[in-house]
C-alpha positions, 0 to 999 in steps of 0.5 A, a space after each residue: 500500500 502507498 500514500 503521499 507524504 509531504 516532502 518537508 514535514 512528513 505529514 500525510 496528504 489528505 483530501 478535505 471533504 467540504 461537506 463534512 470538514 473531515 479529511 480523507 487519506 487516500 491509500 493506493 494499492 499500486 505504486 503506479 496509481 500513487 505516482 499518477 495521482 502525484 503527477 496530476 497534483 503537480 499539473 494543477 500546481 499543488 503547492 507542496 512537494 509530495 513523495 510516495 511512501 510504502 506503508 502497512 495498511 494497519 498503521 495508516 488506519 490506526 493513524 487515521 482513527 487517532 486523528 479522526 480522518 477518514 480513509 479510502 483504499 484506491 484499487 487499480 480499477 478506481 479512477 481518482 482525480 485531485 480536487 481543483 
């Protein structure tokens, strides 16, 4: 499993849900999908530099629960695009 981390702070990248105010961490099954998403973020001039990091699912889920974040697992057949 792969997530995106802020290159400077080490903070995990999460998408903010405007309706609920809850942040959602995207956990990618395939590294290539995480890389593709990161490239899309760069294309829309996302302000922070992110790196792809391999993680254990249980660790991310635990961290999300502690910080009251939602999470979603992005499978290879899922299509996700960054918020504009």
